[in-house]
N, C-alpha and C positions, 0 to 999 in steps of 0.2 A: 475833767472834761477839757480836752485840748484840741487844737487843730492838728492836721496830719503830720507835718514836718516835726513838730514837737514830740508827738507820740513816737515816731520812728526813732528820733534821737534818744529819747528816754529809754525806750525798750532796748535799743542797741547798747546803750551805756550800762543798763542794769545787767544785761547778759555778759558783757565784757568784765564787769566788776566781779560777777559770780565766778567766772572762769579764772580770773586772776586770783581770787581768794582760794579757789580750789587748788592752786599750785603752791599756796603758802607765801606768795610774794606780797610785799607791801606795794602801794602805788609808787613810792619812791624807788624801790628796787626794780620794778618793772620799767620805770622811766630810765633808770641808769642803763639797763640792758639795751635799750633802744637809742640811747643818746639823746633823750628828750628831757625837758623840764618836768618836774612832778606835776606842775599845774596843768600841763597838757593832758596827762592821763586823768587827772581829776575832772577837767572840763568835759572830756569824752565820757567818763563814767557817770557824770551827773546830767548829761544831755544838754549842757549849756552851750555847747558848740558842736558844729558838725565835724565829721571825720572823713578823710579820703578813704576809698576802698583799699588803696595800697597800704595805708596805715593800719587798717583793720587786719589785713593779711599779715603784717609784721607782728601785731599783737597776738594773733592766733598762733603763729609760729612760735613766739616766745612762750606761750602758755601750753604748747604741746597739743593743740587741738587738731586732731586728724580726721574727725568725722566729716566726710565730704559734704553731706547735706547741711549740717550745721554751719560749716564754713561758707557754703554757698548762700544760705539764708542771711547770715550776718553781713556778708559783703553786699547782698542785695539791699539790705536796710541802709547801708552806707551810700548806695547809689550806683552800684555797678550793674552788670548785665543781668537780665531776668530770663531764666529758662533759655539761656543761650542767645537771647535777643537783646540788642542794645535798647536803651530808653528811646524808642522811636518817637514817643510823644513830645520829646524836646524840640522836634522840628516844628511843632505847632505852638511853641511858646507864645508867639504873638497873638494867637487866637484863643487859646484855652486859658481860663482863669486858674490861678494856683491851686484852688481847692479841687478842681477837676483833674489836673495833672497829678495831684497827690493821690486821688482816688484810683486813677489808672495805675499808678505805681504800686499801690497795695494790691490791687486786683491782679496785676501781673506777677507779683511775688508770692501770692497766696497759693496754698495747695487745695483749699476748699472755701466755698462761699455759700452761706445760707442767706436767703433773702425773702422778705415778705413784701409783696407788691399789692397795693390797694387801688391803683388808678391806671397804670400803664404796664405794658409788657416789659420785663427786664431787658435792659439794653443788650445783653449778650444773646438774646433770642429774637431781636427785632429784625424784620425784613428792611431792605433799603427804603422802600416806599413808606412803611410805617414810621421808620426813624425820621424821615424827612417831615412827615406830617406832624409828629410829636414835637420835633424841634421847632418847626415853624410856629406852632401854637404856643410853645413855652417862651419863646423870645420874640416879642413884638417888634415888627419893622426890621427884621433881619435881612441884610443884603443877600442876594442869591449866591454870590461867591462864598460868603462866610457860611451860609447854610450848607453848601456843597462840602465845605471843609469839615464841618461838625458831623455831618453824616458819614464822611470818609473815616473820621476818627472812631465813630460809633462802630462801624463795621470792622475796623482794624482791631478794636478791643476783643472782638469775638475769636481772634486767633488763640486766646488762652484755652478755648475748648478743644482746640486741635493740636496743642503743643504736646510734648512728650516729657513727662506725663501731663495729661490735661488737667485743667482745673476741674474739681468736682463741684458741680452746681446743684444745690437743693433749693427749689423755689416753691413757695406757697403763693398762689394767686387768688385774690378775692374774685368772686364771680364778676364783679363790676369791670375788672380788667378785660374780660372776654366779651362783655355786653356793650362796652363803650365803643361806639363806632368812630374809629380814628381814620381819617383820610378817605372815607367813603366805603361803600359796601365791597367793592372789588379789592381794595387794599386790605380791608379787614378779613375778607375771606382768605386771602393769601397768607396773612399773618397767622390765622388760626391753623392753616395747614402747616406752616412753619413750626408752630408749637407742637403739633402732633408728630412731626418728624424729629424734633429735638427730644421729645419725651421718651423715645425709644433708645436714645443713645445711652451707653453704659455709664457715662460720666454725668448724666443729668437725671435728677429725680424731681419730677414736676407733679404738684398736687393742687387741686382746685378747692377753695373754701366756698361752698355754695351759699346763696342767700339764705337757704333753709337752715343753715347752721346758726343763724341769729347773730346777736352781738358777740364779739370775740375780743381777745386780748390785743389784737392788732388794730382795733378801730382808731387808736390814737395816731396811727401813721406808719408808713413803710420803714424798714430798716434793713441793714446788711451786716452780717457777721463774717469777718475774714478770719480764717485759720491758717496757720503756717506749719510746715513739717517739723516734726520732732519736739515741738514745745507748745504748750498752751499759753505760756507767759507772753507770747507775742500777738495773741488774738486781739482783735479790735472790732468795735461796733461803730458803724457809720450811720448817722442820722442826717438826712437831707432837709434843708430848709430853702426858702425861696432865694436867698442871696448868699448862703454859705452852707457848709457842712460841719457837723460836730463829730468828734471822735471820742469814744468812751473806751477806757482801757483799765479801769479799776476792776479788781476781781469780782466785787459785788455787782457791778454793772454787767460784766460779761456773763455772770451766772444768771442774773435776772433775764437777760435777753435770750440766753440759750434755753432757759426753762420756758420762756414765752414761745420760742420757736417750736420746741418740742410739743407744747400744748396745741399750737396751731396745726402741726402735722397730725396730731391725734384726732382733731376735730374735722380736718379736711378729708376729702375723698382719697381713697388709695390711689397710687399712680395708675393702676389699671382702670379704675372707675373714672379717674380724671381724664384719661385719654378718651374714653367713651363720651364723657360729658362735653369735652371740647369738640368732638366730632358732631355731636347732636346740635350744639350751638352753631357750628359751621354749616350744618345742613339747613338751618333756619335763616342764615344770612343771604 
């Protein structure tokens, strides 16, 4: 269990070590090829220090890695551009806590996202009015200017669903998400319409877990699973807490949460029935 930056460094280091081993090079030989000290390669591979994207590019060239998707992903983990877009969230460094910036970094670099939500609509599917109401409720005494900025960031995050290729989003929503009136009836009605619009997008799979399903494996709280192209070794689970986020990346943790999500999808309504369910609730609001 680690925080986001440590996870990314460790995962990047593990992948680079495997690529080096595949060439038959020792860490010392790799360092000599690049004119580095062996300790630099060792620190990168163990994740004890960060690495510049340019240095990752040099390592990949030295190891003969030509797969463009793998190269792109590893450079992303080092902190370069994501899907052709620079790390736009760095402009909000003074407003966003490190945990949130790191979550956005993972979200922007991932190819797929699986999420269970038990209380609120996923951020990627929120309307501006809903996002404002949720943020105001979550952060007591928030200045209006900072509230505006946080809503702006929330909406900017949604670009991942419109990128090329788009993030593939699979979401299971507890019925409470749809029933909890956030921002008043008009805001909630527009939010439910937004969910119906998103549900028909090819990159979105939206399912509702109705109250009638009873107790389920997700009652302990929401979670997110990020997956990355070409390799499952870089997958990570994110658990949100009131003041921080935890990142799980052990294989047994990933397997447990993947199985939990599969079970939730099984017990939830089908995407088609979920669309009808959301429409019916919307008609009642």
